[in-house]
N, C-alpha and C positions, 0 to 999 in steps of 0.2 A: 267577512262582508254580510250585510244583511239582505234578505231575499229581494225587497224593494230595489235596493240599489242596483243587486245582481240582475235582476231582470230589465231594468230602466237601462242598465249598458248593454243587454244582449239587444234589447229593441231599437237602441240608437244606433248599434252596428248593423242589423238588419236591416233598418231603414236606409241608411248610407248603401248598402249593399241595393238593396231594392231600385234605389234614388240612380245610382251609378249606372247600373246594367240598363237601365231606361235611357240612357244617353248612348247608346251602342246602337248603331242599324243593324237591323237582322240579317243584312249579307255580310256585313263584317263579320258576325259571329262564328262564321266555319272555317273562316282563312286561319291557316297555322303558320304562326310566323318563324321564320328562319330560327334555328335553335330549339324550338319549343316541339313537345311531342303531342300535345293539346290544343283545342281550340277555347274561345270565350265560352261559347255554349256549355263545350265540356265540362270547364271551371263552375260556372254556374250550378250544372246538375251535379256535380259533384258535393258541392254544397252543400245542397238538398239533401242526396242522399247520404252524405255524413253523419247529418244528425239523424235523418230517420231511420238509417241501418242501426245504429248504437241506443239513442235515445231512448224511442218506446221500449224497444225490449229492456231495455235496462229497468223499466219501472212494471214492468207485465203487461205492456200492450202491445198490440200489432202494430206493425210497418202499416203507415197510410201512403207511400208511394208505390205505384204499381211496379210491379216486377220487372218490367224493361226498364225502369229508370235504374234497378239495381245490376243490369246488366250492361247498361251503357256507361257508367257513370263513375263504378267503383274506382279504388286506388288499382293504378297500374294499367288501367282500361285506357284506350284511344279510339277518337274517331275513325282512325283508319279500319277499324275494326267492327264497324255497326253493320250490321245486318238489318235493322229495322229503321223506319225516320224518327230524326228526335224529337223531343218537343219543340214547340216555336219559343223563341225569347219569351215573346209576352206572355205564355203558358207559365214557364219558369219562374218569371217574376212576379206572377201573380200566387204560386205556390209559396214562393220564399216569403212573401209578404203572410199569407195565411199561416204557413208554418209556426212562423216564430209566435202566434196566438196558440197554437194546438201545444207547443214546447210549455209555454207559459202556465197553461190549463194544467197541462198532464202533471208539470213538476212542481207547481205551488204548493209547500207543504212539505215536499218529501227532499229537501237539496241535502240533509244530512243522514238519509236514509243509505246503507252501505250497499254497493254494488254486489251482485250475485256472485261474479268472479270481477279482478281484477282490470281494469283496462287500460294499458299503459303505465301502469304505475299509480294510477288513480283509485280511490277505494270509496267514494262517495257521488250520489247523483250531481251534486253541486260541482264536485270537481272536471267530472264530465262535461258539464256544461261551460266551464271556465275552458276547458280544453277547446271545445269546439267554437267557442268564439274566437280563440287564436288562431284554430284552422281556417275560419271563416275568413278571418283579416289578412292571414298568408295566402290565401287565393285571390283576395280582392288585390292584393299588389301586384299578384300574375297578371290579374285581369287588366289591371289599369296601364300596366308595361306593355301587354298584348297590345293595347288600343292604341297606344302611342308608337309602339313599332309599326303598327298596322297603316296608321294616320302619315307617319314619315315616309312611308314605303308607296304612298298616296291610296292604299284600298280605303275606299268608302262604302263599299258596297259591290 
């Protein structure tokens, strides 16, 4: 896959993420639907943290998000364990939009570079970008199903 094509797809998916999250009322973002461990806000933050936690260190750059995000939104965390106030949905959406630009800028010309150590079987920076695009898509499916479940239940805020 050519670099431009990969970044175009990454930006397309991120644009869809940002646009869809913009349709969710702030008040809905914290409800945890029956059968789920997390809420919409957690999933949005988790997408951010997933990219930040692995992509920037993989190319010898510092993570860009505050440490508080890495405490609130890592894998296997949940809002019930939060001890600090999470960022607003508007802030998360803004950071998601900005993050795509930072990732492209940081990774352009480096997609074939080997990772210092394998990440879930992936060996290059480009492999990791593709993984995170799929990971984001998975969480967007979860967010959409959560919004639908909450809407059916009458939760609008």
